[in-house]
C-alpha positions in Angstrom: 0.1 0.0 0.2 1.7 3.2 -0.9 1.0 7.0 -0.5 0.0 9.3 -1.6 -3.3 7.0 -2.6 -5.6 8.2 -5.8 -8.6 9.5 -5.0 -9.8 11.0 -8.0 -7.1 10.1 -10.8 -7.7 13.5 -12.8 -9.5 16.8 -11.9 -10.4 19.7 -14.3 -9.1 23.3 -13.7 -12.9 23.9 -12.5 -12.6 21.1 -9.9 -9.0 22.4 -8.9 -10.7 25.9 -8.2 -13.4 24.6 -6.1 -10.9 22.6 -4.4 -8.8 25.7 -3.6 -11.7 27.7 -2.5 -13.5 25.3 -0.4 -10.9 22.9 0.9 -7.7 24.4 1.6 -7.2 25.5 5.3 -7.8 29.2 4.6 -10.9 28.2 3.2 -11.9 26.1 6.3 -11.5 29.1 8.5 -11.0 27.1 12.2 -11.6 23.7 10.7 -9.2 21.6 8.6 -12.4 20.8 5.4 -9.2 18.1 4.1 -9.2 16.4 7.1 -12.0 13.6 7.2 -12.2 12.3 11.1 -14.6 10.2 12.6 -15.5 8.6 16.3 -17.5 5.7 17.4 -17.9 4.6 20.7 -20.1 2.0 21.6 -20.6 0.6 24.9 -22.8 -2.1 26.5 -25.2 0.1 28.8 -29.0 -0.8 29.9 -29.7 2.2 28.1 -28.8 0.9 24.9 -30.0 -3.0 25.7 -31.4 -3.7 22.4 -28.7 -2.5 20.4 -25.7 -3.5 22.4 -26.9 -6.8 23.5 -26.5 -5.8 27.3 -28.1 -7.8 29.8 -27.4 -8.1 33.9 -25.2 -11.5 33.4 -23.5 -10.0 30.6 -22.5 -6.4 30.3 -18.9 -4.0 29.7 -18.0 -4.5 26.3 -16.6 -1.8 24.3 -15.5 -0.9 21.0 -14.0 2.5 20.1 -13.2 3.3 16.6 -11.5 6.8 15.3 -9.9 7.6 11.9 -8.4 10.6 10.3 -7.9 10.5 6.5 -5.5 13.7 5.3 -6.4 14.6 1.4 -4.4 17.0 -0.5 -3.7 17.7 -4.3 -0.9 16.0 -6.3 0.7 18.0 -8.8 3.3 15.4 -10.3 1.2 14.1 -12.7 0.3 16.2 -16.0 -3.0 16.3 -14.5 -3.6 17.5 -10.7 -5.4 14.6 -8.9 -6.7 14.3 -5.4 -5.1 11.8 -3.4 -5.5 10.5 0.3 -2.1 11.7 1.8 -2.1 10.4 5.4 -4.5 7.9 7.1 -5.0 7.2 10.6 -7.3 4.5 12.1 -7.7 2.9 15.7 -9.7 0.3 16.5 -9.9 -0.6 20.6 -11.6 -3.7 22.2 -12.5 -4.3 25.8 -14.1 -8.0 26.2 -13.8 -11.2 28.0 -9.9 -12.2 28.2 -10.6 -15.5 26.3 -12.1 -13.4 23.3 -9.3 -10.9 23.4 -6.7 -14.1 23.1 -8.6 -15.5 20.4 -8.7 -12.1 18.7 -5.2 -11.8 18.5 -4.4 -15.0 17.0 -6.6 -13.8 14.6 -5.0 -10.8 14.0 -1.8 -12.7 13.3 -3.5 -14.7 10.6 -4.7 -11.7 9.1 -1.2 -10.0 9.2 0.0 -13.1 7.2 -2.4 -13.1 4.9 -2.0 -9.6 4.1 1.7 -10.0 3.6 2.7 -7.9 6.7 6.1 -7.7 7.6 7.3 -7.5 11.4 9.5 -4.1 11.8 13.0 -4.3 13.1 13.0 -1.5 15.2 9.6 -2.3 16.9 8.4 -5.1 18.9 4.5 -5.6 18.1 4.6 -4.0 14.8 4.4 -4.5 11.1 4.6 -2.9 8.0 3.2 -3.3 4.4 4.4 -0.3 1.9 3.9 3.0 3.6 1.5 1.3 6.4 2.5 0.6 9.9 0.4 -1.6 12.2 0.9 -1.9 16.1 -1.1 -3.8 18.3 -0.8 -3.5 22.0 -2.6 -5.6 24.6 -3.4 -4.4 28.3 -4.7 -5.6 31.0 -5.8 -2.7 32.3 -6.3 0.1 29.6 -4.2 3.1 30.0 -7.4 5.2 29.1 -9.5 3.2 31.7 -6.8 4.1 34.2 -6.5 7.9 33.1 -10.3 8.2 34.0 -10.3 5.6 36.9 -12.9 3.6 35.5 -13.6 0.2 36.0 -13.5 -2.5 34.1 -15.6 -5.9 34.3 -13.7 -8.7 36.1 -12.1 -10.9 33.5 -11.9 -8.6 30.7 -8.8 -7.1 28.9 -7.9 -4.9 26.0 -6.5 -4.9 22.6 -5.7 -1.8 20.4 -5.0 -1.7 16.9 -3.7 1.0 15.1 -2.9 1.4 11.6 -1.2 4.8 9.9 1.0 6.0 7.5 4.5 6.0 8.0 5.6 9.2 10.0 2.3 10.2 10.8 1.8 11.7 14.1 -0.9 12.8 16.8 -1.0 15.2 19.3 -2.2 14.0 23.0 -5.2 15.9 22.8 -6.3 14.2 19.4 -5.2 10.7 20.6 -7.5 11.3 23.7 -10.4 12.5 21.8 -12.4 9.3 21.3 -11.9 8.4 25.1 -12.8 12.0 26.3 -15.9 11.8 24.4 -16.6 8.4 26.2 -16.3 10.0 29.5 -18.9 12.4 28.7 -21.0 9.4 28.6 -24.3 8.2 26.7 -26.1 11.1 24.8 -29.6 11.7 26.6 -32.3 11.9 24.3 -34.4 14.8 24.0 -38.4 14.5 25.0 -40.1 15.4 22.0 -43.5 17.3 22.3 -46.2 17.8 19.9 -45.2 20.1 17.1 -48.0 21.3 14.6 -48.0 20.1 11.1 -48.1 22.1 7.8 -48.0 21.7 4.1 -45.2 24.3 3.6 -43.3 26.9 4.8 -46.1 29.7 4.5 -45.8 30.5 8.1 -42.4 31.4 8.0 -43.6 34.5 6.1 -44.8 35.9 9.2 -41.3 35.6 10.9 -38.7 37.0 8.1 -35.7 37.2 8.4 -34.8 33.5 9.5 -31.7 31.5 10.3 -31.1 28.1 8.8 -29.5 25.0 10.3 -28.8 22.2 8.2 -28.8 18.8 8.7 -27.9 16.1 6.1 -31.1 16.2 4.1 -29.4 18.8 1.4 -26.7 17.0 1.1 -28.4 13.5 0.6 -30.4 15.2 -2.5 -26.9 16.4 -3.6 -25.9 12.5 -4.1 -24.0 12.1 -0.8 -24.2 8.7 1.1 -26.0 9.4 4.7 -24.3 8.9 7.5 -25.8 5.2 8.0 -23.4 4.6 4.9 -20.2 5.3 7.0 -21.4 3.2 9.8 -21.3 0.4 7.1 -17.7 1.5 5.6 -16.5 1.1 9.6 -18.7 -2.0 10.3 -20.0 0.1 13.4 -23.3 -2.0 12.9 -23.0 -5.9 13.3 -23.3 -8.0 10.2 -23.8 -11.7 8.6 -21.7 -12.0 5.9 -22.7 -8.8 3.5 -25.8 -8.1 5.5 -26.7 -6.1 8.1 -28.4 -8.0 11.1 -31.9 -7.2 12.2 -32.3 -4.2 14.2 -28.9 -2.7 13.4 -27.1 -4.0 16.4 -24.0 -2.6 17.1 -20.7 -4.8 16.6 -19.4 -5.6 20.3 -17.6 -9.1 20.2 -14.0 -9.2 18.5 -14.6 -11.9 16.6 -16.9 -9.5 14.4 -14.5 -6.9 13.8 -14.6 -7.4 10.0 -13.1 -3.9 10.0 -9.5 -4.7 10.8 -9.7 -7.9 8.9 -10.4 -6.3 5.5 -8.0 -3.4 6.3 -5.2 -5.8 7.1 -6.2 -8.7 4.4 -7.7 -6.5 1.5 -5.7 -3.1 2.3 -6.1 -1.4 -1.3 -9.7 -2.2 -1.9 -10.7 -1.0 2.0 -8.8 1.9 1.5 -11.0 3.0 -1.6 -13.9 2.0 0.4 -12.8 4.5 3.4 -12.1 7.3 0.9 -15.4 7.0 -1.4 -17.4 9.4 0.7 -14.8 12.1 0.2 -14.6 11.6 -3.2 -18.3 12.1 -3.3 -18.1 15.3 -1.1 -15.7 16.9 -3.8 -17.5 16.0 -6.8 -21.0 16.8 -5.3 -22.5 20.0 -6.6 -25.1 22.4 -4.8 -28.5 21.5 -5.6 -31.8 23.9 -6.4 -32.2 23.7 -2.5 -28.6 25.8 -1.7 -29.1 27.7 -4.6 -33.0 28.6 -3.3 -31.1 29.6 0.2 -28.8 31.7 -1.5 -31.3 33.5 -3.4 -33.2 33.8 0.0 -30.1 35.2 1.9 -29.4 37.5 -1.3 -33.2 38.9 -0.8 -32.5 39.4 2.7 -35.3 37.0 4.1 -32.2 34.8 5.4 -29.5 36.4 7.5 -26.3 34.9 8.9 -24.3 32.0 8.1 -25.9 28.4 7.9 -25.3 26.2 10.9 -24.2 22.8 9.8 -22.2 19.7 10.6 -22.1 18.5 7.2 -18.0 18.3 6.1 -19.2 18.6 2.4 -19.1 22.2 2.0 -22.0 22.4 -0.5 -23.4 25.4 1.2 -20.1 27.3 1.0 -19.9 26.1 -2.8 -23.1 28.0 -3.5 -21.8 31.2 -1.7 -23.1 30.9 1.4 -20.9 31.3 4.7 -20.9 28.1 7.2 -20.9 28.1 10.8 -19.6 24.3 11.5 -21.1 22.7 14.1 -19.5 19.1 14.1 -17.4 18.7 17.5 -16.6 15.3 18.9 -15.5 17.0 22.3 -19.2 18.0 22.9 -19.0 21.0 23.0 -21.2 22.7 20.5 -19.6 26.0 19.2 -21.5 29.2 19.7 -23.9 30.0 16.7 -24.2 33.5 15.9 -27.8 35.0 15.7 -28.2 38.4 14.1 -29.9 40.7 15.9 -32.8 41.0 13.0 -33.4 37.0 13.1 -37.1 36.2 13.8 -37.0 32.4 13.3 -34.9 29.1 12.7 -35.3 26.8 9.8 -34.2 23.7 10.3 -33.8 21.6 7.2 -33.3 17.6 8.0 -32.5 15.0 7.9 -31.7 15.8 10.9 -30.0 18.8 12.0 -27.8 17.0 15.0 -26.6 20.1 16.6 -29.7 20.8 19.1 -27.6 23.5 21.1 -28.3 25.7 17.9 -32.0 25.0 18.6 -31.5 25.4 22.2 -30.3 28.9 21.8 -33.0 30.1 19.3 -35.7 29.1 22.0 -33.9 30.7 24.7 -34.0 34.0 22.2 -37.4 33.3 21.7 -37.5 32.4 18.0 -40.2 30.2 16.5 -38.7 26.8 14.7 -39.8 25.3 11.8 -38.8 22.0 10.9 -38.2 20.8 6.7 -37.9 17.3 7.4 -39.2 13.8 5.9 -39.2 12.4 9.2 -38.0 9.1 7.4 -35.3 7.4 5.3 -34.6 4.7 3.4 -31.7 2.1 4.3 -31.0 -0.6 2.4 -34.5 -0.6 0.4 -36.3 -0.4 3.8 -38.2 3.0 4.6 -37.6 3.8 8.3 -39.6 6.2 10.3 -37.6 8.8 11.9 -38.7 11.1 14.3 -37.2 14.8 14.8 -36.3 14.1 18.3 -36.5 17.4 19.7 -39.5 19.0 18.3 -42.0 20.8 20.5 -45.2 22.4 21.0 -45.4 25.5 19.3 -42.7 24.3 16.5 -44.1 23.7 13.0 -43.1 20.5 10.9 -43.2 20.3 7.3 -42.6 16.9 6.0 -41.2 17.3 2.6 -37.8 16.9 0.9 -35.9 20.7 0.9 -35.5 21.1 -2.7 -39.4 21.6 -3.4 -40.7 23.1 -0.2 -37.4 25.4 -0.7 -38.4 26.5 -4.3 -41.9 26.8 -3.1 -40.8 29.5 -0.6 -38.9 31.3 -3.1 -42.5 31.3 -5.3 -44.2 32.5 -2.1 -41.7 35.6 -1.9 -41.2 36.2 -5.2 -37.8 35.4 -5.2 -35.9 34.4 -8.4 -32.7 31.9 -8.4 
């Protein structure tokens, strides 16, 4: 496995401009839009018993996945190309000692099958091309010691780190998934009884409005929803190539398809890992994004778009973004202009609820534009807005038709 690894073999001059305008450090402000990062921590707990398999006589398993992918332009070829420059993948297991021992033997088999070679200068480390693997077993995990957290009797831990040669993380970055774990499980909000409307005409009485955007506008632009990443990183249990009924968490080392794939099918799995970002870079704003830009230019929408989407589609459409995605569970401050009269939340779903809480504190009515359901693997699933309350208005619609209709009501040309 050699780096840089091609993501898009050749970029047009227009695509290079899009990259330079939207994905460089200068374009991203306080964030690094060329770095894709994800964290999942799955634990057995009574609160998630159905998905985690928790029971009174079997509990305490844990799986932590943390990845960081660094992208950039390679200008050494006749045509600029988008490449993966650096890779970091960390998987940590806490499970009964016998299962950890079995998993350690599996790892040795996968390393041999993938033609990884032991390094001469570090015990417990292997190399394949520009990638390194380290495997560390713990009777007591150092992060559990750091947090004064007790593991169940008879449990041990094992960490697998796969990273590009010379890649380093700051201590804060290494601790990030564990700091998230220390924050505990997110407590679900109590849903009230919002009103339902056929369209956004009620918003005309509360102009101008601020927008908070979930992944609905991105899905309409052809970007896979978040559950697709869950499948790439095997967050949910699988049987063969099929998801198990109920989307149970992967919480047994024997089910760790992710590490097996990376070790035995390295190039194919890395292609799988970078495909989301490839789609993000190539995606173009939809009519919904253009409608919001027109509404902003007409003065009906104010402020930046609060979003946790990393696709930069609002920026590509010419709108300022206030990026809300933070893994330390501290949502950044969302600036509400003084003249704002309402918050429009476009789903599916806008997951940074602190923005909605601030709107409520300011006395602003909240309108939700959300289908309240999605199709996963060909099966439609209801997905009700968790935080909607009395006084809120929900319009069950995709963003594009509803926003185009709002433009018509206001006489705004796109």
